[in-house]
N, CA, C and O atoms as a GROMACS GRO file, in nm:
protein
  356
    1MET      N    1   1.334  -4.668   9.449
    1MET     CA    2   1.265  -4.790   9.458
    1MET      C    3   1.291  -4.877   9.589
    1MET      O    4   1.405  -4.912   9.622
    2LEU      N    5   1.177  -4.910   9.659
    2LEU     CA    6   1.162  -5.009   9.786
    2LEU      C    7   1.165  -5.107   9.785
    2LEU      O    8   1.160  -5.175   9.887
    3GLY      N    9   1.180  -5.179   9.604
    3GLY     CA   10   1.190  -5.312   9.645
    3GLY      C   11   1.114  -5.347   9.518
    3GLY      O   12   1.055  -5.269   9.443
    4ARG      N   13   1.127  -5.511   9.505
    4ARG     CA   14   1.074  -5.581   9.384
    4ARG      C   15   1.027  -5.703   9.413
    4ARG      O   16   1.088  -5.743   9.513
    5ARG      N   17   0.947  -5.785   9.375
    5ARG     CA   18   0.885  -5.915   9.384
    5ARG      C   19   0.783  -5.951   9.271
    5ARG      O   20   0.702  -5.882   9.210
    6ASP      N   21   0.814  -6.076   9.266
    6ASP     CA   22   0.732  -6.084   9.166
    6ASP      C   23   0.563  -6.192   9.245
    6ASP      O   24   0.535  -6.312   9.249
    7LEU      N   25   0.500  -6.076   9.289
    7LEU     CA   26   0.415  -6.163   9.360
    7LEU      C   27   0.314  -6.220   9.293
    7LEU      O   28   0.246  -6.292   9.366
    8ASP      N   29   0.266  -6.212   9.139
    8ASP     CA   30   0.160  -6.327   9.112
    8ASP      C   31   0.240  -6.407   8.999
    8ASP      O   32   0.184  -6.434   8.893
    9ALA      N   33   0.344  -6.435   9.017
    9ALA     CA   34   0.446  -6.542   8.936
    9ALA      C   35   0.408  -6.590   8.806
    9ALA      O   36   0.365  -6.692   8.751
   10ASP      N   37   0.442  -6.469   8.780
   10ASP     CA   38   0.402  -6.464   8.639
   10ASP      C   39   0.562  -6.422   8.558
   10ASP      O   40   0.594  -6.415   8.439
   11GLY      N   41   0.620  -6.407   8.656
   11GLY     CA   42   0.787  -6.406   8.548
   11GLY      C   43   0.850  -6.229   8.585
   11GLY      O   44   0.969  -6.196   8.586
   12VAL      N   45   0.751  -6.154   8.608
   12VAL     CA   46   0.759  -6.025   8.591
   12VAL      C   47   0.764  -5.949   8.723
   12VAL      O   48   0.656  -5.900   8.758
   13ASP      N   49   0.875  -5.928   8.809
   13ASP     CA   50   0.884  -5.826   8.917
   13ASP      C   51   0.803  -5.726   8.944
   13ASP      O   52   0.786  -5.657   8.843
   14LYS      N   53   0.751  -5.691   9.028
   14LYS     CA   54   0.644  -5.604   9.072
   14LYS      C   55   0.731  -5.492   9.151
   14LYS      O   56   0.795  -5.526   9.251
   15LEU      N   57   0.733  -5.332   9.095
   15LEU     CA   58   0.806  -5.236   9.200
   15LEU      C   59   0.732  -5.201   9.299
   15LEU      O   60   0.608  -5.197   9.299
   16PHE      N   61   0.814  -5.170   9.396
   16PHE     CA   62   0.715  -5.080   9.490
   16PHE      C   63   0.830  -4.929   9.495
   16PHE      O   64   0.951  -4.920   9.517
   17LEU      N   65   0.743  -4.846   9.470
   17LEU     CA   66   0.736  -4.724   9.418
   17LEU      C   67   0.709  -4.620   9.544
   17LEU      O   68   0.600  -4.625   9.602
   18GLU      N   69   0.813  -4.524   9.585
   18GLU     CA   70   0.723  -4.414   9.638
   18GLU      C   71   0.684  -4.316   9.582
   18GLU      O   72   0.761  -4.270   9.497
   19THR      N   73   0.594  -4.266   9.597
   19THR     CA   74   0.491  -4.174   9.517
   19THR      C   75   0.477  -4.041   9.576
   19THR      O   76   0.406  -3.956   9.522
   20GLY      N   77   0.534  -4.021   9.670
   20GLY     CA   78   0.525  -3.882   9.778
   20GLY      C   79   0.610  -3.893   9.855
   20GLY      O   80   0.692  -3.985   9.851
   21ALA      N   81   0.609  -3.774   9.969
   21ALA     CA   82   0.717  -3.746  10.036
   21ALA      C   83   0.634  -3.710  10.189
   21ALA      O   84   0.516  -3.679  10.208
   22GLY      N   85   0.720  -3.723  10.264
   22GLY     CA   86   0.666  -3.667  10.415
   22GLY      C   87   0.665  -3.797  10.505
   22GLY      O   88   0.727  -3.902  10.486
   23ALA      N   89   0.580  -3.762  10.608
   23ALA     CA   90   0.582  -3.850  10.702
   23ALA      C   91   0.480  -3.964  10.659
   23ALA      O   92   0.510  -4.083  10.673
   24TYR      N   93   0.400  -3.936  10.625
   24TYR     CA   94   0.316  -4.025  10.499
   24TYR      C   95   0.336  -4.068  10.389
   24TYR      O   96   0.274  -3.989  10.317
   25THR      N   97   0.375  -4.131  10.337
   25THR     CA   98   0.413  -4.163  10.198
   25THR      C   99   0.354  -4.239  10.142
   25THR      O  100   0.340  -4.348  10.197
   26ASP      N  101   0.292  -4.218  10.011
   26ASP     CA  102   0.216  -4.312   9.929
   26ASP      C  103   0.320  -4.407   9.863
   26ASP      O  104   0.412  -4.352   9.801
   27VAL      N  105   0.317  -4.537   9.869
   27VAL     CA  106   0.366  -4.654   9.818
   27VAL      C  107   0.288  -4.704   9.680
   27VAL      O  108   0.168  -4.723   9.698
   28GLY      N  109   0.327  -4.722   9.569
   28GLY     CA  110   0.252  -4.744   9.475
   28GLY      C  111   0.317  -4.886   9.413
   28GLY      O  112   0.439  -4.892   9.427
   29VAL      N  113   0.252  -5.010   9.342
   29VAL     CA  114   0.284  -5.110   9.288
   29VAL      C  115   0.275  -5.102   9.140
   29VAL      O  116   0.174  -5.086   9.071
   30PHE      N  117   0.416  -5.117   9.100
   30PHE     CA  118   0.399  -5.080   8.910
   30PHE      C  119   0.488  -5.241   8.876
   30PHE      O  120   0.541  -5.325   8.948
   31ARG      N  121   0.470  -5.227   8.737
   31ARG     CA  122   0.500  -5.333   8.660
   31ARG      C  123   0.560  -5.254   8.537
   31ARG      O  124   0.502  -5.155   8.493
   32ILE      N  125   0.682  -5.304   8.479
   32ILE     CA  126   0.705  -5.283   8.334
   32ILE      C  127   0.623  -5.345   8.220
   32ILE      O  128   0.610  -5.466   8.202
   33LYS      N  129   0.581  -5.268   8.159
   33LYS     CA  130   0.502  -5.334   8.052
   33LYS      C  131   0.550  -5.256   7.897
   33LYS      O  132   0.573  -5.136   7.903
   34CYS      N  133   0.560  -5.307   7.801
   34CYS     CA  134   0.600  -5.284   7.672
   34CYS      C  135   0.665  -5.143   7.684
   34CYS      O  136   0.626  -5.041   7.628
   35CYS      N  137   0.788  -5.158   7.781
   35CYS     CA  138   0.891  -5.041   7.798
   35CYS      C  139   0.815  -4.906   7.883
   35CYS      O  140   0.851  -4.789   7.880
   36GLU      N  141   0.731  -4.950   7.935
   36GLU     CA  142   0.619  -4.838   8.055
   36GLU      C  143   0.581  -4.877   8.186
   36GLU      O  144   0.519  -4.981   8.206
   37VAL      N  145   0.614  -4.802   8.274
   37VAL     CA  146   0.582  -4.812   8.389
   37VAL      C  147   0.418  -4.824   8.395
   37VAL      O  148   0.346  -4.739   8.341
   38VAL      N  149   0.374  -4.918   8.454
   38VAL     CA  150   0.209  -4.932   8.481
   38VAL      C  151   0.180  -4.974   8.602
   38VAL      O  152   0.222  -5.079   8.650
   39GLN      N  153   0.088  -4.876   8.672
   39GLN     CA  154   0.032  -4.931   8.775
   39GLN      C  155  -0.013  -5.065   8.809
   39GLN      O  156  -0.060  -5.128   8.714
   40VAL      N  157  -0.010  -5.113   8.904
   40VAL     CA  158  -0.095  -5.254   8.903
   40VAL      C  159  -0.224  -5.226   8.976
   40VAL      O  160  -0.227  -5.139   9.063
   41THR      N  161  -0.317  -5.288   8.945
   41THR     CA  162  -0.472  -5.263   9.000
   41THR      C  163  -0.485  -5.375   9.089
   41THR      O  164  -0.403  -5.465   9.097
   42MET      N  165  -0.606  -5.364   9.163
   42MET     CA  166  -0.629  -5.464   9.248
   42MET      C  167  -0.803  -5.432   9.266
   42MET      O  168  -0.860  -5.328   9.296
   43SER      N  169  -0.838  -5.523   9.243
   43SER     CA  170  -0.988  -5.543   9.183
   43SER      C  171  -1.046  -5.388   9.158
   43SER      O  172  -1.135  -5.329   9.219
   44GLY      N  173  -0.974  -5.350   9.060
   44GLY     CA  174  -0.994  -5.211   8.977
   44GLY      C  175  -0.921  -5.083   9.022
   44GLY      O  176  -0.917  -4.972   8.969
   45SER      N  177  -0.867  -5.127   9.130
   45SER     CA  178  -0.816  -4.972   9.171
   45SER      C  179  -0.710  -5.005   9.186
   45SER      O  180  -0.681  -5.123   9.203
   46PRO      N  181  -0.593  -4.872   9.183
   46PRO     CA  182  -0.483  -4.862   9.193
   46PRO      C  183  -0.426  -4.955   9.320
   46PRO      O  184  -0.481  -4.951   9.430
   47ALA      N  185  -0.288  -5.056   9.288
   47ALA     CA  186  -0.243  -5.076   9.422
   47ALA      C  187  -0.163  -4.999   9.464
   47ALA      O  188  -0.070  -4.947   9.402
   48ARG      N  189  -0.194  -4.986   9.575
   48ARG     CA  190  -0.109  -4.880   9.663
   48ARG      C  191  -0.116  -4.885   9.853
   48ARG      O  192  -0.208  -4.937   9.916
   49THR      N  193  -0.018  -4.830   9.902
   49THR     CA  194  -0.066  -4.822  10.037
   49THR      C  195   0.021  -4.727  10.113
   49THR      O  196   0.119  -4.695  10.045
   50ARG      N  197   0.019  -4.676  10.222
   50ARG     CA  198   0.099  -4.573  10.296
   50ARG      C  199   0.196  -4.613  10.365
   50ARG      O  200   0.174  -4.703  10.446
   51SER      N  201   0.328  -4.562  10.353
   51SER     CA  202   0.455  -4.599  10.446
   51SER      C  203   0.440  -4.476  10.534
   51SER      O  204   0.424  -4.363  10.487
   52ARG      N  205   0.446  -4.502  10.663
   52ARG     CA  206   0.442  -4.381  10.760
   52ARG      C  207   0.500  -4.395  10.862
   52ARG      O  208   0.517  -4.515  10.884
   53ALA      N  209   0.556  -4.309  10.968
   53ALA     CA  210   0.615  -4.339  11.090
   53ALA      C  211   0.586  -4.164  11.172
   53ALA      O  212   0.609  -4.060  11.109
   54SER      N  213   0.550  -4.164  11.275
   54SER     CA  214   0.556  -4.082  11.361
   54SER      C  215   0.586  -4.118  11.464
   54SER      O  216   0.644  -4.226  11.461
   55VAL      N  217   0.566  -4.047  11.616
   55VAL     CA  218   0.584  -4.075  11.718
   55VAL      C  219   0.549  -4.204  11.790
   55VAL      O  220   0.625  -4.268  11.863
   56LEU      N  221   0.401  -4.238  11.754
   56LEU     CA  222   0.328  -4.328  11.818
   56LEU      C  223   0.266  -4.446  11.701
   56LEU      O  224   0.184  -4.535  11.726
   57ASN      N  225   0.335  -4.416  11.558
   57ASN     CA  226   0.264  -4.506  11.438
   57ASN      C  227   0.362  -4.523  11.335
   57ASN      O  228   0.423  -4.430  11.282
   58ILE      N  229   0.378  -4.676  11.302
   58ILE     CA  230   0.440  -4.677  11.203
   58ILE      C  231   0.377  -4.778  11.125
   58ILE      O  232   0.309  -4.866  11.178
   59GLY      N  233   0.398  -4.770  10.984
   59GLY     CA  234   0.327  -4.876  10.903
   59GLY      C  235   0.392  -4.868  10.751
   59GLY      O  236   0.460  -4.770  10.719
   60GLY      N  237   0.367  -4.969  10.668
   60GLY     CA  238   0.416  -4.982  10.523
   60GLY      C  239   0.405  -5.125  10.480
   60GLY      O  240   0.377  -5.214  10.560
   61PRO      N  241   0.423  -5.143  10.380
   61PRO     CA  242   0.428  -5.272  10.260
   61PRO      C  243   0.533  -5.358  10.342
   61PRO      O  244   0.598  -5.318  10.439
   62GLN      N  245   0.536  -5.474  10.289
   62GLN     CA  246   0.643  -5.552  10.301
   62GLN      C  247   0.649  -5.676  10.189
   62GLN      O  248   0.552  -5.745  10.220
   63ALA      N  249   0.699  -5.725  10.101
   63ALA     CA  250   0.673  -5.826  10.015
   63ALA      C  251   0.756  -5.984  10.075
   63ALA      O  252   0.864  -5.999  10.131
   64SER      N  253   0.677  -6.058  10.046
   64SER     CA  254   0.722  -6.174  10.095
   64SER      C  255   0.744  -6.295   9.925
   64SER      O  256   0.714  -6.260   9.811
   65SER      N  257   0.774  -6.365   9.946
   65SER     CA  258   0.797  -6.480   9.834
   65SER      C  259   0.666  -6.487   9.757
   65SER      O  260   0.672  -6.506   9.636
   66ASP      N  261   0.549  -6.474   9.817
   66ASP     CA  262   0.417  -6.491   9.727
   66ASP      C  263   0.313  -6.422   9.803
   66ASP      O  264   0.209  -6.486   9.816
   67SER      N  265   0.318  -6.309   9.856
   67SER     CA  266   0.226  -6.188   9.865
   67SER      C  267   0.260  -6.054   9.909
   67SER      O  268   0.380  -6.049   9.938
   68LEU      N  269   0.220  -5.981   9.920
   68LEU     CA  270   0.232  -5.833   9.984
   68LEU      C  271   0.122  -5.854  10.119
   68LEU      O  272   0.010  -5.901  10.138
   69VAL      N  273   0.246  -5.778  10.207
   69VAL     CA  274   0.165  -5.759  10.355
   69VAL      C  275   0.220  -5.614  10.402
   69VAL      O  276   0.333  -5.567  10.417
   70VAL      N  277   0.071  -5.558  10.422
   70VAL     CA  278   0.068  -5.397  10.467
   70VAL      C  279   0.049  -5.451  10.602
   70VAL      O  280  -0.026  -5.542  10.635
   71TYR      N  281   0.141  -5.369  10.690
   71TYR     CA  282   0.149  -5.375  10.836
   71TYR      C  283   0.113  -5.236  10.868
   71TYR      O  284   0.127  -5.134  10.800
   72SER      N  285   0.048  -5.256  11.022
   72SER     CA  286   0.010  -5.101  11.082
   72SER      C  287   0.024  -5.131  11.203
   72SER      O  288  -0.046  -5.221  11.248
   73VAL      N  289   0.128  -5.055  11.294
   73VAL     CA  290   0.177  -5.053  11.415
   73VAL      C  291   0.134  -4.910  11.470
   73VAL      O  292   0.162  -4.802  11.418
   74THR      N  293   0.047  -4.935  11.603
   74THR     CA  294  -0.022  -4.812  11.667
   74THR      C  295  -0.024  -4.799  11.818
   74THR      O  296  -0.090  -4.879  11.885
   75SER      N  297   0.038  -4.712  11.867
   75SER     CA  298   0.037  -4.721  12.034
   75SER      C  299  -0.025  -4.589  12.102
   75SER      O  300  -0.028  -4.477  12.050
   76THR      N  301  -0.062  -4.616  12.198
   76THR     CA  302  -0.113  -4.446  12.289
   76THR      C  303  -0.030  -4.403  12.390
   76THR      O  304  -0.028  -4.285  12.426
   77ASP      N  305   0.074  -4.533  12.465
   77ASP     CA  306   0.160  -4.463  12.562
   77ASP      C  307   0.290  -4.482  12.517
   77ASP      O  308   0.379  -4.434  12.588
   78GLY      N  309   0.337  -4.567  12.375
   78GLY     CA  310   0.468  -4.562  12.355
   78GLY      C  311   0.539  -4.720  12.427
   78GLY      O  312   0.654  -4.763  12.418
   79GLU      N  313   0.416  -4.777  12.497
   79GLU     CA  314   0.484  -4.896  12.504
   79GLU      C  315   0.396  -5.006  12.458
   79GLU      O  316   0.443  -5.102  12.396
   80ALA      N  317   0.258  -4.992  12.488
   80ALA     CA  318   0.192  -5.116  12.432
   80ALA      C  319   0.160  -5.045  12.298
   80ALA      O  320   0.138  -4.925  12.283
   81CYS      N  321   0.164  -5.180  12.168
   81CYS     CA  322   0.093  -5.161  12.042
   81CYS      C  323  -0.012  -5.247  12.005
   81CYS      O  324  -0.039  -5.352  12.062
   82ASP      N  325  -0.049  -5.217  11.945
   82ASP     CA  326  -0.162  -5.270  11.837
   82ASP      C  327  -0.108  -5.280  11.686
   82ASP      O  328  -0.080  -5.184  11.614
   83VAL      N  329  -0.100  -5.437  11.647
   83VAL     CA  330  -0.066  -5.446  11.526
   83VAL      C  331  -0.150  -5.493  11.405
   83VAL      O  332  -0.224  -5.584  11.443
   84THR      N  333  -0.161  -5.474  11.315
   84THR     CA  334  -0.267  -5.492  11.204
   84THR      C  335  -0.190  -5.546  11.080
   84THR      O  336  -0.096  -5.487  11.029
   85LEU      N  337  -0.241  -5.668  11.036
   85LEU     CA  338  -0.162  -5.736  10.906
   85LEU      C  339  -0.262  -5.729  10.802
   85LEU      O  340  -0.373  -5.751  10.851
   86ARG      N  341  -0.267  -5.706  10.666
   86ARG     CA  342  -0.332  -5.724  10.567
   86ARG      C  343  -0.269  -5.801  10.452
   86ARG      O  344  -0.199  -5.746  10.367
   87SER      N  345  -0.298  -5.936  10.454
   87SER     CA  346  -0.209  -5.979  10.323
   87SER      C  347  -0.286  -5.977  10.204
   87SER      O  348  -0.408  -5.990  10.196
   88TYR      N  349  -0.206  -5.961  10.110
   88TYR     CA  350  -0.262  -5.994   9.943
   88TYR      C  351  -0.216  -6.067   9.838
   88TYR      O  352  -0.147  -6.020   9.748
   89ASP      N  353  -0.253  -6.175   9.846
   89ASP     CA  354  -0.190  -6.269   9.736
   89ASP      C  355  -0.206  -6.267   9.606
   89ASP      O  356  -0.148  -6.350   9.536
   0.00000   0.00000   0.00000
């Protein structure tokens, strides 16, 4: 488990779980419902992102108190980089 956070303020923590292995690992968002682990959906699709790391790329999810932020950092020369943040409330 990578972490947990009550993203939608319903009193139930959501779980961030790795669902793969390797340099690019899928990270899914799940909740416990009636003693089952159920994947959370966003706009009808499973809530997931990739956590990744390589020589010039890194990215993944980060939970704050009221949102999920997915970040991506890329570089072409190892010095300057581009950062992209997507926030899900």
